[in-house]
C-alpha positions in Angstrom: -8.5 15.9 -18.2 -10.6 13.1 -19.6 -8.8 10.0 -20.8 -10.0 10.6 -24.3 -7.8 13.6 -24.4 -4.5 11.6 -24.1 -4.5 10.2 -27.6 -4.6 6.7 -26.3 -5.5 3.8 -28.5 -9.2 2.9 -28.8 -8.6 -0.5 -27.2 -7.3 1.1 -24.1 -10.1 3.6 -23.9 -12.5 0.8 -24.1 -10.9 -1.0 -21.2 -10.8 2.3 -19.2 -14.5 2.8 -19.9 -15.3 -0.8 -19.0 -13.6 -0.2 -15.6 -15.7 2.8 -15.0 -13.1 5.5 -15.3 -13.6 8.8 -17.2 -11.5 11.6 -15.7 -7.7 11.3 -15.0 -6.4 11.9 -11.5 -3.7 14.7 -11.1 -0.8 12.1 -11.2 -2.2 10.6 -14.4 -2.8 14.0 -15.9 0.9 14.9 -15.5 2.6 11.6 -15.9 0.9 10.1 -18.9 1.9 12.8 -21.5 5.5 12.8 -20.1 5.8 9.0 -20.4 4.2 9.0 -23.9 7.0 11.4 -24.9 9.6 8.8 -23.7 10.9 11.0 -20.9 12.4 9.5 -17.7 10.3 10.4 -14.8 10.5 10.7 -11.0 7.1 11.1 -9.3 6.1 11.6 -5.7 2.6 10.4 -5.2 0.8 8.8 -2.2 -1.2 5.6 -2.3 -4.7 5.8 -3.8 -3.8 8.6 -6.3 -4.0 6.4 -9.4 -0.3 6.1 -10.0 -0.5 2.6 -11.4 -2.6 3.6 -14.3 -0.4 6.6 -14.7 2.5 4.5 -15.9 0.7 1.4 -17.1 -1.5 3.2 -19.7 1.2 5.0 -21.6 3.4 1.8 -21.6 0.5 -0.3 -22.9 -0.1 2.4 -25.5 3.4 2.0 -26.8 3.4 -1.8 -26.7 0.0 -2.4 -28.3 0.2 -4.4 -31.6 3.9 -5.2 -31.1 5.4 -8.7 -30.9 7.9 -9.7 -28.2 10.5 -12.4 -27.9 11.6 -11.4 -24.4 10.7 -9.1 -21.6 10.1 -5.6 -22.8 9.0 -3.8 -19.6 10.2 -4.6 -16.1 8.4 -3.3 -13.0 10.2 -3.7 -9.7 8.1 -3.6 -6.5 8.9 -4.2 -2.8 6.3 -6.9 -1.8 4.5 -9.9 -3.3 1.2 -8.3 -2.5 2.0 -5.3 -4.6 3.3 -7.5 -7.4 0.0 -9.4 -7.5 -2.0 -6.2 -7.4 -0.1 -4.6 -10.2 -0.3 -7.7 -12.4 -4.1 -7.8 -11.9 -4.4 -4.1 -12.8 -2.3 -4.5 -15.9 -4.5 -7.5 -17.0 -7.6 -5.3 -16.6 -6.2 -2.4 -18.5 -4.7 -4.6 -21.3 -7.9 -6.6 -21.7 -8.4 -5.5 -25.3 -4.8 -5.3 -26.4 -2.5 -8.3 -27.0 0.1 -7.4 -24.3 0.6 -10.0 -21.6 1.9 -9.6 -18.1 3.1 -11.8 -15.2 4.2 -11.5 -11.6 7.4 -13.0 -10.2 7.6 -13.0 -6.4 8.9 -15.0 -3.5 7.0 -17.5 -1.3 6.0 -20.1 -3.9 7.1 -23.7 -4.5 8.9 -25.5 -7.2 5.9 -25.3 -9.6 5.9 -21.5 -9.3 9.6 -21.4 -10.0 9.2 -23.3 -13.2 6.3 -21.1 -14.3 8.3 -18.0 -13.5 11.2 -19.3 -15.5 8.9 -19.7 -18.5 7.7 -16.2 -18.0 11.2 -14.7 -17.8 12.5 -16.6 -20.8 9.4 -16.3 -23.0 7.5 -13.6 -24.8 5.8 -12.0 -21.9 5.7 -8.2 -22.5 5.5 -6.9 -19.0 7.0 -8.6 -15.8 6.2 -7.3 -12.3 8.8 -8.7 -9.9 10.1 -8.4 -6.4 13.9 -7.8 -6.2 14.9 -10.9 -4.3 13.1 -13.4 -6.4 14.2 -11.8 -9.7 17.8 -11.8 -8.4 17.4 -15.5 -7.7 16.4 -16.2 -11.3 19.1 -14.0 -12.7 21.7 -15.9 -10.7 20.7 -19.1 -12.5 21.9 -17.5 -15.8 18.9 -18.2 -18.1 17.2 -14.8 -17.7 18.0 -12.2 -20.4 16.9 -8.6 -19.9 18.9 -7.1 -22.8 15.7 -6.2 -24.6 14.1 -4.2 -21.8 13.0 -0.8 -23.0 11.1 0.3 -19.9 12.2 0.0 -16.2 9.8 1.1 -13.5 10.5 1.2 -9.8 7.2 1.4 -7.8 7.2 2.3 -4.1 10.9 3.1 -4.4 11.1 4.5 -0.9 9.7 1.3 0.6 12.2 -0.8 -1.4 15.1 1.2 0.0 13.7 1.0 3.5 13.6 -2.8 3.2 17.3 -2.9 2.1 16.8 -3.6 -1.6 19.2 -1.0 -3.0 22.0 -3.5 -3.7 19.5 -5.8 -5.5 18.1 -2.9 -7.5 21.6 -1.8 -8.5 22.5 -5.4 -9.5 19.3 -5.8 -11.6 20.0 -2.6 -13.5 23.3 -4.0 -14.7 21.4 -6.6 -16.7 19.3 -3.9 -18.5 20.4 -1.8 -21.4 21.5 1.7 -20.6 19.4 3.0 -23.4 15.9 2.7 -21.8 13.1 4.7 -20.3 13.2 4.7 -16.5 10.3 5.7 -14.3 10.5 6.0 -10.5 7.5 6.3 -8.3 7.8 7.0 -4.6 5.4 8.1 -1.8 8.1 10.2 -0.2 11.3 11.8 -1.5 14.1 11.5 1.1 17.7 12.1 0.2 18.4 8.4 -0.5 15.7 8.4 -3.3 17.2 11.5 -4.8 20.6 9.8 -4.7 19.2 6.7 -6.6 17.4 8.9 -9.1 20.7 10.7 -10.0 22.2 7.2 -10.6 19.6 5.8 -12.9 17.5 8.6 -14.4 18.5 10.9 -17.3 17.1 14.4 -17.3 13.8 13.3 -15.7 10.5 15.0 -15.6 9.7 15.6 -11.9 6.1 15.4 -10.5 5.0 15.8 -6.9 1.3 15.2 -6.0 -0.3 15.7 -2.6 2.8 14.5 -0.8 2.2 12.8 2.6 -1.4 13.8 3.2 -4.4 11.5 3.5 -7.2 11.8 1.0 -9.8 14.4 1.8 -12.5 11.7 2.2 -10.8 10.1 5.2 -12.4 11.0 8.5 -9.5 10.8 11.0 -9.7 10.3 14.8 -7.7 8.9 17.6 -8.2 7.4 21.1 -5.8 7.7 24.0 -5.5 4.3 25.5 -3.5 2.0 27.7 -2.4 -1.2 25.8 -4.8 -3.3 27.8 -7.7 -1.2 26.6 -7.0 -1.5 22.9 -8.6 -4.9 22.1 -11.8 -4.1 24.1 -11.9 -0.8 22.4 -11.8 -2.1 18.9 -14.4 -4.8 19.7 -16.7 -2.0 21.0 -16.0 0.2 17.9 -16.9 -2.6 15.5 -20.0 -3.5 17.5 -21.1 0.1 17.1 -20.7 0.0 13.3 -22.8 -2.9 12.0 -23.0 -1.3 8.5 -19.3 -1.5 8.0 -18.6 -4.6 6.0 -14.8 -4.0 5.3 -12.7 -3.3 8.4 -8.8 -3.4 8.2 -6.8 -3.3 11.4 -3.0 -2.7 11.3 -0.7 -3.7 14.0 3.1 -3.6 14.4 4.0 -7.3 14.9 3.0 -10.7 13.7 2.4 -11.9 17.2 -0.1 -9.1 17.8 -2.0 -10.2 14.7 -2.5 -13.6 16.2 -3.4 -12.2 19.6 -6.1 -9.9 18.2 -7.6 -12.6 16.0 -7.9 -14.9 19.0 -9.5 -12.2 21.1 -12.1 -11.5 18.4 -12.8 -15.0 17.2 -15.9 -15.5 19.4 -17.7 -12.7 17.7 -20.6 -13.2 15.3 -18.6 -11.9 12.3 -15.6 -13.5 10.6 -12.1 -12.3 11.6 -8.9 -13.3 9.9 -5.2 -12.4 10.2 -2.6 -12.0 7.6 1.2 -11.8 7.9 4.4 -13.2 6.5 3.9 -16.3 8.6 1.3 -17.5 6.1 2.3 -19.3 2.9 1.6 -17.3 -0.3 -1.5 -19.3 -1.2 -2.9 -18.9 2.3 -2.4 -15.2 2.0 -4.1 -15.1 -1.4 -7.0 -17.0 0.0 -7.4 -14.7 3.0 -7.3 -11.6 0.8 -9.9 -13.2 -1.6 -12.3 -13.8 1.3 -11.8 -10.3 2.6 -12.4 -8.8 -0.9 -15.5 -10.9 -1.4 -16.9 -9.8 2.1 -16.8 -13.3 3.4 -14.4 -11.9 6.0 -15.5 -8.7 7.7 -12.4 -7.9 9.7 -8.8 -8.4 8.6 -5.9 -8.0 11.0 -2.6 -7.2 9.2 1.0 -6.1 9.7 2.4 -3.2 7.6 3.1 -5.7 4.7 -0.4 -4.7 3.5 -0.2 -0.9 4.0 1.1 -0.4 0.6 0.4 -3.5 -1.4 -3.3 -4.2 -1.9 -6.1 -2.6 -3.8 -9.3 -3.5 -2.0 -12.4 -1.4 -2.6 -15.0 -0.5 -0.1 -12.9 -0.6 3.1 -15.1 1.4 5.5 -12.8 1.5 8.5 -9.0 1.4 9.1 -7.8 1.1 12.6 -4.2 1.6 13.6 -3.9 -0.7 16.6 -0.4 0.8 17.0 0.9 4.1 15.9 3.0 3.5 12.8 6.8 3.6 13.4 7.3 5.8 10.4 5.2 9.0 9.9 4.8 8.4 6.2 3.4 4.9 6.9 0.4 6.5 8.6 -0.6 7.9 5.2 -0.3 4.5 3.5 -2.3 2.8 6.3 -5.2 5.2 6.3 -5.0 5.4 2.5 -6.6 1.9 2.4 -9.9 3.6 2.9 -11.6 6.4 1.0 -10.2 5.1 -2.3 -11.4 6.5 -5.7 -13.1 9.6 -4.2 -15.2 7.6 -1.7 -15.2 8.3 2.1 -13.9 6.3 5.0 -12.9 6.4 8.6 -9.4 6.0 10.1 -8.9 5.6 13.8 -5.6 5.4 15.7 -5.1 4.0 19.2 -2.3 5.9 21.0 -0.7 4.7 24.2 1.5 6.8 26.5 4.8 6.0 24.7 3.5 6.7 21.2 2.1 10.3 21.8 5.3 12.0 20.6 5.3 9.8 17.5 1.7 10.6 16.7 2.4 14.3 17.1 5.1 13.9 14.4 2.4 12.5 12.1 0.2 15.5 12.8 3.0 17.8 11.8 3.7 15.8 8.7 0.1 15.9 7.5 -0.4 19.5 8.7 -3.5 18.5 10.6 -4.4 18.0 14.3 -6.4 14.8 14.7 -9.3 14.9 17.1 -8.7 12.8 20.3 -11.9 11.1 21.4 -12.7 10.0 25.0 -13.0 6.3 25.8 -16.3 4.7 26.5 -16.7 5.0 30.3 -16.8 1.3 30.8 -13.3 0.9 29.5 -11.8 3.0 32.3 -9.4 5.9 32.5 -7.4 7.2 29.5 -3.9 8.6 29.6 -3.8 12.3 29.2 -2.6 13.8 25.9 1.0 14.9 26.4 3.2 14.4 23.3 6.2 16.0 24.9 6.5 13.5 27.7 6.8 9.7 27.2 6.6 8.5 30.9 4.8 9.3 34.1 1.8 10.6 32.3 -1.2 11.7 34.5 -4.6 10.3 33.8 -7.9 12.2 33.4 -10.9 10.4 34.9 -14.4 10.0 33.7 -17.0 11.1 36.2 -20.5 9.7 36.5 -22.9 10.6 39.2 -20.1 11.8 41.4 -18.2 8.4 41.2 -14.5 8.6 40.3 -12.5 5.9 38.6 -8.9 5.7 39.7 -5.8 3.9 38.6 -5.3 1.5 35.7 -8.2 0.6 33.4 -10.8 -1.9 34.4 -12.8 -4.1 32.1 -16.2 -5.6 32.5 
């Protein structure tokens, strides 16, 4: 459907047009009418499907031209990055309507706390908050959520994985029982169903393209020993001079620092981002990456579901994600909004079985590419065996390479 068919207010249609959108995505097509009819909703939709606009637009349509004395709509999200992203998107979509939003998240100083207190006790219509920081304000006794009409849980599965269920349950006790509740989740495990039964009333259920990367993502993998990974990514980036936005995910904060140090001597700018950085430092790093001042960003999974950066050409999984669903979120950072992109995963001997689980989940076998000959031997693909894996060897003019990888 076109957005003009949803009976949205002209001010919202003007903002949508200004942002370059015309046709609704499948999640928007199904969710917007249900939310406009004030139904509770549980939706399963992967990253990059347009789910933010799916709930923001109908809420803004309800709130336009209304006056608020306290928080009307509360959106709970798992990470500060997602809180910032959502707040920015709401500001864009509400540009022509007098509805104001603000983000409340951890990691700031005293000045941020005072500003958040004003937001939570003032006339801000929409508040996007992380559970822990909101609980901290609620414990002080000055926050009143008794006028909340809309509660939205975004990335609900991620919040439960991070242990936020008790916080969510506590926050809900501050909110009127008579409300509209919307739950969005990339996956639908039993614990999400359990939470839905607790907080939703006769919800509309939507499931969109569950756990599959976007069609525009060209996926591939390399079989590597750990010592080959950094030389490999340096070689891959060198071979792709036209790629201006490259995002590399790794499993730990220490690896972020190691990879950044290894790549710092290159002619392009490389930066790392993890929870070790203060919030303002993280914002600055993201700003430089978005503006193309930084070409390569090394990140932990904190970014796999929490940022909206356009024109990412290449996503590299330095490590196979620990959770199969996280693979979808990582590679979903590229090929946004019907564009194309490349996603490459580096697989060591121990991660082969885990990567096979990913292939089963997405119902697709990912092509395994041979290493460049100068990087040495690769482990052989054997997802049923984690140890004592044989190697296949590159041959060149009758010369065999044996043993562990060698680097120039």
